[in-house]
C-alpha positions in Angstrom: 35.1 -72.9 35.4 38.0 -72.4 33.0 39.0 -76.1 33.4 35.2 -77.1 32.6 35.3 -74.8 29.5 38.8 -76.3 28.3 37.8 -79.8 29.1 34.4 -79.3 27.0 36.4 -77.8 24.1 39.0 -80.8 24.0 36.3 -83.2 23.8 34.5 -81.1 21.0 37.8 -81.3 19.3 38.2 -85.1 19.7 34.8 -85.9 18.7 35.2 -83.4 15.5 38.4 -85.4 14.6 36.6 -88.9 15.0 33.9 -87.6 13.0 35.9 -87.1 10.0 35.4 -89.3 6.9 38.2 -91.6 6.1 40.7 -90.5 3.7 40.4 -92.6 0.6 43.9 -93.8 -0.6 44.1 -93.9 -4.3 44.6 -97.5 -5.8 47.2 -98.0 -8.5 45.6 -99.8 -11.0 47.3 -101.5 -13.8 45.3 -101.5 -17.0 45.4 -104.1 -19.8 44.8 -103.4 -23.5 41.1 -104.3 -23.3 40.4 -101.7 -20.4 40.4 -104.2 -17.6 42.1 -102.8 -14.3 43.7 -104.9 -11.8 45.6 -104.7 -8.5 47.2 -107.5 -6.8 46.2 -107.7 -3.0 48.4 -110.8 -2.5 50.5 -112.6 -5.1 49.6 -116.3 -4.7 52.1 -119.2 -5.8 52.5 -121.8 -8.2 51.6 -121.8 -11.8 48.7 -119.6 -13.4 46.0 -121.5 -14.9 45.9 -123.1 -18.2 42.9 -122.6 -20.7 40.1 -124.6 -20.1 41.5 -125.5 -16.6 38.7 -125.5 -13.8 39.4 -122.3 -11.6 37.7 -122.1 -8.1 37.4 -118.6 -6.8 35.7 -116.9 -4.0 34.7 -113.4 -4.9 32.7 -110.0 -4.1 31.3 -107.9 -6.6 30.4 -104.4 -6.4 28.7 -101.9 -8.9 31.2 -98.9 -9.0 30.0 -95.9 -7.6 31.6 -92.4 -7.4 34.7 -94.2 -8.1 34.4 -96.5 -5.3 32.7 -100.0 -4.1 28.9 -99.4 -4.3 25.9 -101.7 -4.0 27.2 -105.2 -3.4 25.7 -108.0 -5.9 27.8 -110.9 -5.3 29.4 -112.5 -2.4 30.4 -116.3 -2.7 31.7 -116.2 0.9 28.1 -115.2 2.3 26.4 -117.6 0.1 28.6 -120.3 1.1 30.2 -121.8 -2.0 32.8 -120.4 -4.1 32.3 -120.2 -8.2 33.9 -122.7 -10.3 34.6 -122.3 -13.9 37.1 -123.4 -16.7 39.2 -120.4 -17.7 38.9 -118.7 -21.0 36.0 -120.6 -22.6 33.3 -117.9 -22.0 31.6 -119.4 -18.9 32.0 -116.2 -17.0 32.2 -112.5 -17.9 35.3 -111.5 -20.0 36.7 -109.4 -17.3 36.9 -112.3 -15.1 38.6 -114.9 -17.8 41.2 -112.2 -18.5 41.7 -111.2 -14.7 42.1 -114.6 -13.4 44.3 -115.8 -16.4 47.2 -114.2 -14.6 46.8 -115.1 -10.9 48.3 -117.8 -9.2 46.5 -120.2 -6.6 46.0 -118.4 -3.3 46.4 -115.0 -5.1 43.9 -112.0 -4.2 43.2 -109.2 -7.0 41.1 -106.3 -7.1 39.4 -106.3 -10.7 37.9 -103.1 -12.4 35.7 -104.6 -15.2 34.5 -101.8 -17.7 31.2 -102.5 -19.3 32.7 -104.0 -22.3 34.1 -106.9 -20.2 31.2 -107.4 -17.8 27.5 -108.5 -18.1 25.4 -108.0 -21.0 21.9 -106.0 -20.3 20.4 -109.6 -20.5 22.7 -111.1 -18.3 22.8 -108.2 -15.8 19.7 -108.6 -13.9 18.0 -105.9 -11.6 21.2 -105.1 -9.3 23.5 -104.0 -12.1 22.3 -101.2 -14.3 23.1 -101.4 -17.8 26.6 -99.9 -18.8 27.9 -100.4 -15.3 31.6 -100.6 -14.5 32.0 -103.5 -11.8 34.6 -104.1 -9.1 35.5 -107.5 -7.9 37.6 -108.8 -5.0 38.5 -112.2 -6.4 40.6 -114.8 -4.5 41.8 -117.8 -6.7 41.3 -120.6 -4.2 42.3 -123.7 -6.4 43.2 -124.3 -9.8 42.3 -128.2 -10.7 
């Protein structure tokens, strides 16, 4: 009987440990003068893109909720084609223009885009609340 009780206690302890929420590691953000936060996940190689040069990026975007990734509103991988835009000419949000400008081909970066560098109320649509901070994981797949 003791062995059965000890075994039950052990199984309960193991189950409790497995059910614990994963500890979140603090991200060491670098922040630019404009307020854009970024963390390089992979450095990439080669030169950075020049002003007006077409950039091809794969991206996922989330509304920041409670300091982390909340509602997913963009996934170029899932939709099946990347985003292509000329760098620095205002075709994308300011946070993307600034964040991609210092990346190298093949680089991956996490961006934390404050509302001033994100979408306007008219651009945001129903998935992005007004004044939201956005998180993007960007991969600079190609510089043309």
